[in-house]
N, C-alpha and C positions, 0 to 999 in steps of 0.2 A: 315319670318317671325321670329323675334326675340326671342331666347329660354326666357321662364319664370325663372326669377331670384332666385334662390334657397335662403332661410334663413333659418339659423339653427333656430332649435325650444330648446328654453332654458332648457323646459320638458323632451324632450329628453337626452339630455347633463344631465339634473340629474338623470335621470332613469340609463344613462350609468354608472354615477359614482357608483352610488349604485351600479349597479350590478358588479363593478370592484372592491370596496368594498368587496361584497358577494366572491368572486372569491379568494381577497387574504385571508380572514376571512377563508372561509372554508377549502381552497387546498393550501394555503402559497404562500407567494411574488414568487417563483418560477414557478409557474403555470398560473402567470398573462400573458395571452396573449390576441390578439386581438381575437382570434377566441373564447376563452372559454369568453368572457366578450360576444362578438354579443351574443352568446349561450345564458347566462345568461339572457340578456339584452333582448332578444328574438326579435333582429334584423339581418337584414342580415350584413354579414362585409361591405358591404359598406354603410349602414345604421351608423355603428359605424366610418368607413374610415371618411365619410363625417364631423362628428363634431370631430372625433378625428384622423388626419390622420397617426400617429406611437404611437406606444408604450411609448415614451417618452414624447409625446403631452397628452395622458392619464394619466401617474402618474404626470405630471404637472399639467393638470387639478385637479387630487384629492387633491394633495398638497394645490393651490390656494383655492380650495373649503372648505379645512379644516382651514387653514388662514383665510379665510372671516368669514367663519361660528365664529372661536373661538374671531374674534377681534369685532363681532359684540355682542355676551356673554358679553365679554369684557369690551365694553363702555358702554353698558346697565346696567352691575349691578356698573360699577365706576361713573354713571350719578346719582344714586342712593344716592352715597356718595359725591356729587358735593362740592369743598370747604373744605373737610376735609383732614388732615393730613393721609397719609397712606392709600389712598381711592385706589390706583392702587394696590399696594401687597394684600390689604384685595380682591378688585375686581379680580386678578388674581386667590389666591385663590378659590373664589367662584365658578369661571365660571370654575377651574379644576374640582371643587366638583360634579360640576352640568354635564358635559359632561366628562370631561379628553379627551384624546386623543382617537379617533375613532383605535381600533386594526387594522382595514383594513386600516386604512389611515395612521398607523404609520407603516406598512407593507409596505403599496406603498413606505413610504420613505426610509425604507429601500431597497427596490428594486432601486428605485430611486437611492441612493448612491452608488449602484453596478452599476448600466446602466452609469450613468453618474452625476457626483458629481454637479453639474453646475442646476442639477433639482431642488436641493431644496436651491437655491439662494431665492425666496423668502421667506420662510422659515427662514434662515438666517437673513434676513432684516427686519422678524416682531420680531424674538426674540431681537432681536440689539435694535428695536424701542418701544418694550414691557419695555426693560431694561434700557432706558432711564426714560423712563415715569415713571418708579418705583424710581430710583435714585433721580430725579429730583422732587418726591412729597414725598419722606421717611422723617421722623424723624430724622431716621441714615438708611442714606445709604449702609453702609457696610450692618446692621443686615438683611435689605430687600432684598439685593443680595444674603445671606445666606437664607434667606426664598425662596426665587426664584428657588435658585439651588434644595432646599429639596425639593419644592412640583415638580421642571420637572425630579428631581431625582428618587421621588416616580410615577410620572407617565411612566417614560422609563424602572425602572424594571419591571412594571406590560405588558406594550408592549412588552418588550423582555419574557415573564412569568417567570422571576425569583424572583420575589418578595417576600421574607420572612414574608409579612404582610396578616393576612387574614384581611376583611371589618372591622370589629372590631377595629383594631389596625390600622389600615389605618385612621380611622375615628377619632380615639384619636390622630394620629400624627397631621392630621389637624385643629383641635380643638387647638392643643398645638402652633401648627405656627400663627392662628390667634391668640390667646390668648398670644401671646407673642409680637404683633406687635400691640396689642389696648391695652396692660398694657402697654406702650410705652417702649418697649424692654427690661423689667423688668422681672421680676420672671414668671415663666411659670402660664398658668392659674390653676386653681384647678382642673380641669379634669383631672385624674393620667389614663394612659395607662397601660393596662394588658398585657406583651409581653411573656408570658408563653404557 
């Protein structure tokens, strides 16, 4: 009698990825082990290994999941501005405001970089794709590129927990960036930031 074919359950994968994010967020990227994630997910190690056969595939899964979620938010927001110039950069700013880089995923990216820089290949490809879309749709491609660098710089400072900006200051910066783009890359928006 032939054995039953096992099918991976997407809900199990999602549960494992969420558990991995919790481990990294609560304990740091150095504590991301298959045993720790299995414990956090309430699974046997075998159940985890069935979905993610190695730590590298788990980190890659976390990165791919982040890329897919970000792409979905970005495309939805861009669709709401269809046909408008600068819709790509404005959608990116809005997507970052809405969710940013989840700390657990960001720390997993750092762990991935330490483990194997190639694990970040999907993220590199997505960043290149977004940059190309932003530049193709921009009124001024160089200004849009600088705004993109600024918004991602804010995200990475927060990811590394080195940002000197509080929530209100960050909100003011994002408003200035959006205003800068929407005003045709001219004067900054009316909202003035307080950085004292």
